[in-house]
C-alpha positions in Angstrom: -16.6 -4.2 -22.9 -15.6 -1.4 -25.4 -11.9 -1.5 -26.1 -10.1 1.7 -27.6 -6.4 2.9 -28.3 -6.9 6.8 -28.7 -8.7 8.8 -26.3 -11.0 11.4 -27.0 -10.7 15.4 -25.7 -14.5 14.3 -24.3 -13.1 11.8 -22.8 -10.5 14.1 -21.0 -13.2 16.0 -20.0 -15.1 14.0 -18.4 -12.9 12.3 -16.0 -11.3 15.7 -15.3 -14.9 16.4 -14.3 -15.0 13.8 -11.7 -12.1 16.1 -9.4 -15.6 17.7 -8.6 -17.7 16.6 -6.2 -21.0 18.2 -7.9 -20.2 15.6 -11.3 -18.8 12.8 -8.8 -22.2 13.2 -7.1 -24.8 13.5 -9.9 -23.3 10.4 -12.0 -22.5 8.7 -8.9 -18.9 7.8 -10.1 -15.0 8.0 -8.7 -11.6 7.7 -9.7 -9.1 5.3 -8.3 -5.5 5.1 -9.6 -2.6 2.8 -9.8 -2.1 -0.8 -9.4 -2.4 -0.9 -5.9 -5.9 0.9 -5.0 -7.4 0.2 -8.5 -6.4 -4.0 -8.1 -8.2 -3.5 -4.7 -11.3 -1.8 -6.4 -11.5 -4.2 -9.3 -12.4 -7.0 -6.3 -15.6 -5.3 -4.7 -16.6 -2.5 -7.0 -17.7 -2.2 -10.8 -15.5 -0.6 -12.8 -17.3 2.0 -15.9 -14.2 2.6 -17.4 -10.3 1.5 -17.5 -7.5 3.5 -18.5 -4.8 1.7 -19.0 -1.1 1.2 -20.4 -0.1 -1.9 -22.3 2.5 -2.6 -19.7 -0.7 -3.2 -17.3 -2.8 -4.4 -19.5 -0.5 -7.5 -19.6 -0.7 -8.9 -16.7 -3.4 -11.6 -17.4 -5.5 -11.0 -14.4 -5.5 -7.3 -14.9 -7.2 -7.6 -18.3 -9.5 -10.5 -17.1 -10.5 -8.0 -14.0 -10.7 -4.7 -16.8 -12.7 -7.1 -19.2 -15.8 -6.1 -16.8 -15.7 -2.2 -17.4 -18.2 -0.9 -19.7 -14.6 0.6 -21.6 -11.2 0.0 -22.0 -8.3 2.8 -22.8 -5.2 1.6 -24.1 -3.1 4.5 -23.4 0.7 5.7 -23.5 2.3 7.1 -20.4 1.7 10.6 -22.0 -1.3 9.9 -22.7 -2.1 8.9 -18.6 -0.6 12.0 -17.7 -3.9 13.7 -19.2 -6.5 12.4 -17.5 -4.4 11.6 -14.0 -4.9 13.2 -10.7 -1.5 12.6 -9.4 1.9 14.2 -10.3 3.4 10.9 -11.4 0.8 8.3 -12.9 0.8 4.7 -12.2 0.0 2.5 -14.9 -3.8 2.5 -14.6 -6.7 5.1 -14.0 -10.4 3.4 -13.2 -13.5 5.3 -13.2 -15.9 3.2 -10.4 -19.4 3.6 -9.6 -20.1 4.6 -5.9 -21.3 1.7 -3.3 -24.8 2.1 -2.6 -25.0 3.1 1.1 -27.9 2.0 3.9 -29.8 4.9 5.0 -27.5 6.9 7.1 -30.5 8.2 9.6 -31.2 4.3 10.2 -27.6 2.8 9.9 -26.3 1.5 13.2 -22.8 0.8 13.9 -21.3 -3.2 14.2 -18.3 -3.4 17.0 -16.2 -0.8 16.9 -17.4 2.4 14.7 -15.4 5.6 13.3 -17.4 9.4 13.4 -16.0 12.1 11.9 -17.1 15.4 13.1 -15.5 17.6 10.4 -12.3 16.5 9.2 -11.2 18.6 6.1 -7.7 17.6 4.9 -7.9 14.9 1.9 -4.7 13.4 3.4 -6.1 12.6 7.2 -9.5 11.3 5.4 -7.7 8.7 3.6 -5.2 8.1 6.3 -8.0 7.4 8.8 -10.0 6.0 6.5 -6.5 3.1 6.0 -6.0 3.0 10.1 -9.7 1.5 10.3 -9.3 -1.2 7.3 -6.3 -2.1 9.4 -7.7 -1.9 13.0 -11.0 -3.8 11.2 -12.8 -1.0 11.6 -16.1 -1.5 9.2 -17.2 1.6 8.8 -17.1 5.1 9.2 -19.8 8.3 10.0 -19.1 11.2 8.3 -20.4 14.7 9.1 -21.8 16.7 6.3 -18.9 18.6 7.0 -15.9 16.3 6.9 -14.0 16.3 3.5 -15.8 13.8 0.2 -14.5 10.7 0.9 -14.5 9.8 -2.9 -12.4 13.0 -3.5 -9.1 11.3 -5.7 -6.7 12.9 -3.5 -8.8 10.7 -0.4 -9.2 7.5 -2.7 -5.7 7.5 -2.8 -4.5 8.2 0.4 -6.3 5.4 1.2 -3.8 2.9 -1.0 -7.2 0.6 -1.9 -8.5 0.8 2.2 -11.3 2.2 0.8 -12.2 -0.4 -0.9 -13.1 -2.5 2.7 -14.7 0.3 4.7 -18.3 1.3 4.4 -18.8 5.2 4.2 -22.3 7.1 5.4 -22.5 10.8 5.4 -24.7 11.6 8.2 -26.2 14.1 9.9 -23.8 13.7 12.8 -25.3 15.0 16.0 -29.1 13.2 15.0 -27.6 10.1 14.1 -25.4 9.5 17.2 -28.8 10.8 19.2 -30.4 7.9 17.6 -28.1 5.7 18.8 -29.0 2.8 20.7 -29.3 3.7 24.9 -26.6 2.4 26.3 -24.4 2.4 23.5 -20.9 4.2 24.7 -19.8 7.2 22.3 -16.1 8.1 23.1 -14.3 11.4 22.3 -10.9 12.3 22.1 -10.9 15.8 23.9 -8.6 17.7 25.5 -10.4 17.4 29.2 -10.9 14.0 29.2 -8.9 11.6 30.9 -6.3 9.2 29.9 -6.9 6.6 27.3 -5.0 4.1 28.8 -6.5 4.8 32.2 -10.4 4.6 31.2 -12.4 1.3 30.6 -13.0 0.1 26.6 -15.3 -1.8 25.0 -15.4 -3.5 21.5 -18.4 -2.1 20.2 -19.6 1.2 20.1 -18.1 4.5 18.6 -15.3 6.7 18.6 -15.3 10.3 17.6 -12.5 12.1 15.9 -12.6 15.8 15.7 -12.1 18.6 13.0 -7.8 19.5 12.7 -7.9 23.2 13.9 -11.2 23.0 16.0 -11.9 19.6 17.6 -15.3 18.0 18.1 -17.6 20.8 17.6 -20.6 22.6 20.1 -23.1 20.5 18.4 -21.6 16.9 18.9 -19.5 17.0 22.3 -22.7 16.9 25.0 -23.2 13.5 23.0 -20.0 12.3 24.0 -20.5 10.0 27.0 -16.7 8.7 27.5 -14.3 11.8 27.0 -10.8 10.3 26.4 -7.4 12.5 26.3 -3.9 11.1 24.4 -1.6 12.3 27.5 1.8 13.8 26.3 5.2 12.7 28.1 6.4 13.7 30.6 3.2 15.1 31.5 3.6 18.7 32.5 6.5 19.5 30.2 5.4 22.5 27.6 4.9 20.1 24.5 2.7 20.8 21.1 -1.1 21.5 21.8 -2.4 19.0 19.7 -2.2 16.1 17.8 -2.9 15.0 13.9 -6.1 13.8 13.9 -5.0 10.4 11.8 -1.9 10.0 14.3 -4.3 10.6 17.3 -7.2 8.3 15.4 -3.9 5.8 15.0 -3.4 5.9 18.5 -6.7 5.6 20.0 -7.2 2.8 17.7 -4.6 0.5 18.3 -5.3 0.9 22.0 -8.9 -0.2 21.7 -7.9 -3.0 19.9 -5.0 -4.1 22.1 -7.1 -3.8 25.2 -10.3 -5.8 23.6 -8.1 -8.6 22.4 -6.1 -9.1 25.9 -9.6 -9.4 27.3 -10.6 -12.7 24.5 
């Protein structure tokens, strides 16, 4: 570990570059910020760099965890603002190595998994990762059109859950088509049948679509169980759709409620 008390212009430039997908992928590095997010990431991922205030480093457990980083830079609150992606920086920023992911094509879901078909808003994606963590879903398969899960805005929105959920970027139609025969593929569609009246299983894939267009034309034919979250009361004029993260939460909650009632 190398300890520094001054953050250089080159280091500021390096951290700023990780705001761009191209450089994150080239370096295989991403940024997490704040005591909660960095603390959770330090439990399972290797840090390359920790930039922190004396207040954060003054905690013994934080200091010991930071010792695993190749470099630790102690900064003032003002210096932390120079490198932070947040409007209000929170004591610590960490640069972490991306985890190695199994082969996208051969990876099969274990238990219940989520598949995201073109979810583009970083806040929605981060919230969905957090929802998956809450409901014990450990694998999310993202289409190539889905937002980069290592975007700083996504990482922040997960509130640390990205440390516990495996993320896979796949050719989604090809990946779904490769699933074993009989593997249920659920999808939320306006032409579906009520979620509350269908048989739900504790394994399979739940597909959630794009914020504006829903599930893509390439993936729709691969859906074996079409689900609808009904509005109440039925037939009343209402919003034409739900936010994708809210729809994910409702769907996952019903799957877990139903399957836990069987056990």
